[in-house]
C-alpha positions as CSV (number, residue, x, y, z in Angstrom):
1,M,0.0,0.0,0.0
2,E,1.3,3.4,-1.0
3,R,2.3,5.5,2.0
4,S,1.7,9.2,2.5
5,W,5.4,10.2,2.2
6,Q,5.6,8.3,-1.0
7,R,2.7,10.3,-2.5
8,W,4.3,13.6,-1.5
9,L,7.7,12.5,-2.9
10,I,6.1,11.7,-6.2
11,R,4.3,15.0,-6.2
12,F,7.5,16.9,-5.4
13,A,9.4,15.1,-8.2
14,V,6.6,15.9,-10.7
15,F,6.7,19.5,-9.5
16,I,10.5,19.7,-10.1
17,V,10.2,18.2,-13.5
18,M,7.4,20.5,-14.6
19,A,9.3,23.5,-13.2
20,I,12.3,22.6,-15.3
21,I,10.1,22.2,-18.4
22,C,8.4,25.6,-17.8
23,I,11.6,27.6,-17.3
24,P,12.2,28.4,-21.1
25,G,8.6,29.5,-21.5
26,L,8.8,31.6,-18.3
27,W,12.0,33.2,-19.5
28,I,10.3,34.2,-22.8
29,V,7.4,35.8,-21.0
30,M,9.7,37.7,-18.7
31,T,11.9,38.9,-21.6
32,A,8.8,40.2,-23.4
33,F,8.2,42.6,-20.4
34,R,11.8,43.8,-19.9
35,D,14.0,46.3,-21.8
36,N,16.9,45.4,-24.1
37,V,19.5,46.5,-21.6
38,E,18.5,43.8,-19.1
39,V,18.4,41.2,-21.9
40,M,22.1,41.9,-22.8
41,A,23.2,42.2,-19.2
42,R,26.1,40.0,-18.0
43,P,25.5,38.3,-15.6
44,P,21.9,37.7,-16.7
45,V,19.1,39.4,-14.9
46,W,16.6,36.7,-14.0
47,I,13.7,38.9,-12.7
48,P,13.1,42.2,-14.5
49,E,13.7,45.2,-12.4
50,R,11.2,47.2,-14.4
51,W,8.3,45.6,-16.2
52,T,7.3,47.4,-19.4
53,L,4.8,47.1,-22.3
54,D,7.1,49.0,-24.6
55,N,8.1,45.9,-26.5
56,F,4.4,45.1,-27.4
57,R,3.8,48.8,-28.3
58,A,6.8,48.7,-30.6
59,I,5.9,45.6,-32.6
60,L,2.3,46.7,-32.8
61,G,3.4,50.1,-34.1
62,L,2.0,52.0,-31.2
63,S,5.2,53.8,-30.1
64,E,7.8,56.0,-31.7
65,N,10.1,53.1,-32.1
66,Q,7.9,51.4,-34.7
67,Q,9.4,48.1,-35.9
68,G,7.5,48.1,-39.2
69,I,6.4,44.5,-38.7
70,P,2.8,43.7,-39.6
71,V,2.0,41.7,-36.5
72,A,-1.8,42.3,-36.9
73,R,-1.7,40.9,-40.5
74,Y,0.3,37.9,-39.4
75,F,-2.1,37.3,-36.5
76,L,-5.1,37.4,-38.9
77,N,-3.4,35.0,-41.3
78,S,-2.7,32.6,-38.5
79,V,-6.3,32.8,-37.3
80,I,-7.7,32.2,-40.8
81,I,-5.4,29.3,-41.6
82,S,-5.6,27.6,-38.2
83,V,-9.3,27.9,-37.7
84,T,-10.2,26.9,-41.2
85,S,-7.9,23.9,-41.3
86,T,-9.0,22.8,-37.8
87,V,-12.7,23.0,-38.6
88,L,-12.3,21.1,-41.8
89,A,-10.0,18.5,-40.3
90,V,-12.4,17.9,-37.4
91,L,-15.4,17.6,-39.8
92,I,-13.6,15.2,-42.1
93,G,-12.2,13.4,-39.0
94,M,-15.7,12.9,-37.6
95,M,-17.0,11.5,-40.9
96,G,-14.0,9.3,-41.4
97,G,-13.8,8.1,-37.8
98,Y,-17.5,7.3,-37.7
99,A,-17.3,5.4,-41.0
100,F,-14.4,3.3,-39.8
101,A,-16.0,2.6,-36.5
102,R,-19.5,1.9,-37.6
103,Y,-19.5,0.5,-41.2
104,R,-18.0,-2.4,-42.9
105,F,-16.7,-1.9,-46.4
106,K,-14.1,-3.4,-48.8
107,G,-10.6,-2.3,-48.2
108,K,-11.4,-0.8,-44.8
109,N,-8.4,-2.1,-42.9
110,V,-6.0,-1.3,-45.8
111,A,-7.3,2.3,-46.1
112,F,-7.0,2.8,-42.3
113,L,-3.4,1.4,-42.4
114,W,-2.5,3.8,-45.2
115,L,-3.9,6.7,-43.3
116,M,-1.8,5.8,-40.2
117,L,1.3,5.2,-42.3
118,S,0.9,8.7,-43.8
119,R,1.1,10.1,-40.3
120,T,4.5,8.6,-39.8
121,V,6.1,10.7,-42.5
122,P,7.8,13.9,-41.1
123,G,6.1,16.9,-42.5
124,I,9.4,18.7,-43.2
125,S,10.5,15.9,-45.5
126,L,7.6,16.8,-47.8
127,S,8.5,20.5,-48.0
128,L,10.5,20.2,-51.3
129,P,7.9,18.1,-53.3
130,V,5.0,20.2,-51.9
131,F,6.8,23.4,-52.8
132,M,7.4,22.2,-56.4
133,I,3.8,21.1,-56.9
134,W,2.4,24.2,-55.2
135,S,4.6,26.5,-57.4
136,R,3.3,24.8,-60.5
137,V,-0.4,25.2,-59.6
138,G,0.0,28.7,-58.2
139,L,-0.6,28.0,-54.5
140,I,2.6,29.5,-53.2
141,D,2.1,32.4,-50.8
142,T,-1.6,31.7,-50.4
143,D,-3.7,30.9,-47.4
144,F,-5.5,28.1,-49.3
145,G,-2.2,26.4,-50.1
146,V,-1.1,26.3,-46.5
147,I,-4.6,25.2,-45.3
148,L,-4.4,22.2,-47.7
149,V,-1.0,21.1,-46.3
150,Y,-2.3,21.4,-42.7
151,L,-5.4,19.4,-43.6
152,A,-3.2,16.6,-45.0
153,L,-1.2,16.6,-41.7
154,N,-4.1,16.7,-39.4
155,I,-6.8,14.5,-41.0
156,P,-5.1,11.1,-40.3
157,F,-4.7,11.8,-36.6
158,T,-8.2,13.2,-36.2
159,I,-9.7,10.1,-37.9
160,W,-7.7,7.8,-35.8
161,L,-8.5,9.6,-32.5
162,I,-12.2,10.0,-33.2
163,D,-12.5,6.5,-34.5
164,G,-11.3,5.2,-31.1
165,F,-13.9,7.1,-29.2
166,F,-16.8,6.0,-31.5
167,R,-15.6,2.4,-31.0
168,Q,-16.0,2.8,-27.2
169,I,-19.6,3.8,-27.6
170,P,-21.9,0.7,-27.6
171,L,-23.8,0.4,-31.0
172,S,-26.8,-0.7,-29.0
173,L,-27.4,2.9,-27.9
174,S,-27.8,4.1,-31.5
175,E,-29.9,1.1,-32.4
176,A,-32.2,1.7,-29.3
177,A,-32.6,5.3,-30.3
178,Q,-33.6,4.3,-33.9
179,V,-36.1,1.8,-32.5
180,D,-37.6,4.6,-30.5
181,G,-38.2,6.6,-33.7
182,C,-34.9,8.5,-34.3
183,T,-33.3,8.6,-37.7
184,R,-29.7,7.6,-38.1
185,W,-28.7,11.3,-38.1
186,Q,-30.7,12.0,-35.0
187,A,-29.2,9.0,-33.2
188,F,-25.7,10.2,-34.1
189,W,-26.4,13.9,-33.1
190,K,-28.3,13.2,-29.8
191,I,-26.6,10.0,-28.6
192,E,-23.3,9.3,-30.1
193,F,-21.9,12.8,-30.6
194,P,-22.3,13.9,-26.9
195,L,-20.5,10.7,-25.8
196,A,-17.6,11.2,-28.3
197,K,-17.2,15.0,-27.9
198,S,-14.2,14.6,-25.6
199,G,-12.4,12.8,-28.5
200,I,-13.6,15.4,-31.0
201,A,-12.4,18.2,-28.7
202,S,-9.0,16.6,-28.3
203,A,-8.7,16.2,-32.1
204,G,-9.6,19.9,-32.5
205,I,-7.0,21.0,-30.0
206,F,-4.3,18.9,-31.7
207,A,-5.3,20.2,-35.1
208,F,-5.4,23.8,-34.0
209,L,-2.1,23.7,-32.1
210,T,-0.4,21.9,-35.0
211,S,-1.6,24.6,-37.5
212,W,-1.0,27.5,-35.1
213,N,2.6,26.6,-34.1
214,E,3.9,25.0,-37.4
215,F,6.9,26.8,-38.8
216,A,8.9,24.6,-41.2
217,L,6.3,24.1,-43.9
218,A,4.8,27.6,-43.6
219,S,8.2,29.2,-44.0
220,Q,8.6,27.3,-47.3
221,L,5.1,28.1,-48.7
222,T,4.8,31.7,-47.7
223,R,6.7,34.7,-49.0
224,T,4.9,38.0,-48.2
225,T,2.6,39.5,-45.5
226,A,-0.4,38.2,-47.5
227,S,0.0,34.7,-46.1
228,K,2.8,34.7,-43.5
229,T,1.8,33.3,-40.1
230,L,3.0,34.4,-36.7
231,P,5.7,31.7,-36.3
232,V,7.1,32.7,-39.7
233,G,6.9,36.3,-38.8
234,L,9.3,35.8,-35.9
235,M,12.1,35.7,-38.4
236,D,11.5,39.3,-39.2
237,F,13.2,40.2,-35.9
238,T,16.5,38.7,-37.1
239,A,19.0,40.7,-39.1
240,Q,22.5,39.8,-40.4
241,F,24.3,40.6,-37.2
242,T,21.6,41.3,-34.6
243,V,18.5,39.8,-33.2
244,D,15.7,41.8,-31.5
245,W,15.2,39.4,-28.6
246,T,12.6,41.6,-26.8
247,G,10.5,42.0,-29.9
248,M,10.7,38.4,-30.7
249,C,9.7,37.3,-27.2
250,A,6.8,39.8,-27.2
251,M,5.5,38.3,-30.4
252,A,6.1,34.8,-29.0
253,V,3.8,35.8,-26.1
254,I,1.2,36.9,-28.6
255,I,1.4,33.4,-30.2
256,I,1.2,31.6,-26.8
257,V,-1.8,33.4,-25.3
258,P,-4.5,32.3,-27.8
259,A,-3.3,28.7,-27.7
260,L,-3.5,28.7,-23.8
261,L,-6.9,30.3,-23.9
262,L,-8.3,27.8,-26.3
263,T,-6.9,24.9,-24.3
264,F,-8.4,26.3,-21.1
265,I,-11.8,26.8,-22.7
266,V,-12.0,23.4,-24.4
267,Q,-10.7,21.7,-21.2
268,K,-14.2,22.1,-19.7
269,H,-15.7,20.2,-22.6
270,L,-13.0,17.6,-22.3
271,I,-13.8,16.9,-18.7
272,A,-17.5,16.9,-19.4
273,G,-17.1,14.5,-22.2
274,L,-15.0,12.1,-20.2
275,T,-17.3,12.1,-17.2
276,F,-20.5,11.8,-19.3
277,G,-21.6,8.1,-19.4
278,G,-24.3,6.5,-21.4
279,V,-24.1,3.0,-19.9
280,K,-24.6,2.6,-16.2
281,G,-22.6,-0.1,-14.5
């Protein structure tokens, strides 16, 4: 039987590990609110002596030291690309996952295997062939071109994850609803969807964070402010001999905040979906 001191020891070890993991992110946040003198100080200044919003004002063009970097445009591009690719990936994942979980058709196992194998290919290894194809069809430096790439990256995982949740839902629930007068669509929407929404929410979070944070492919497929996303825009703070660390960290905070807010909001739905049960033991 586990003793009290063992539980506290495990909790302390987990706390230490999580603190070490969070140190780089915490350093980025603190750097975003300090001036450049403290960033370049030797020895390093761990806690800012004076907290300031000047770095955010500069990158947003709200101060005299305007950086000339279109952060608002990059943010809009990221929102359009991430939200669109996430919604489409989740919708296709729901249809694909439901089909694999509920229907029998020829080549089902082979098709599912190929979907999973496609997920094992690193996205960066596809950058050259995708760039060559996209340049021929005119999709370079377009939101649509980036959305298509992110869809290809996210759909296999969303199908796999949502398929697993639908398989855990007893088919008898849907059949009982149809016996009571529901159509197949009504049985799905009122019975199966609420039980699988934790998996759907998880798939949505994964798809959004993949699209929101992805840099390698986006840097190859975007050229101008018309389609550059926030991660690609971070390179605008680098010059031949210098790097604007404060501006880069301020922009990194702008990237982090929406992802944290979305995860916090959807977390409620995740907990609700995991604790919602359709079968009583």
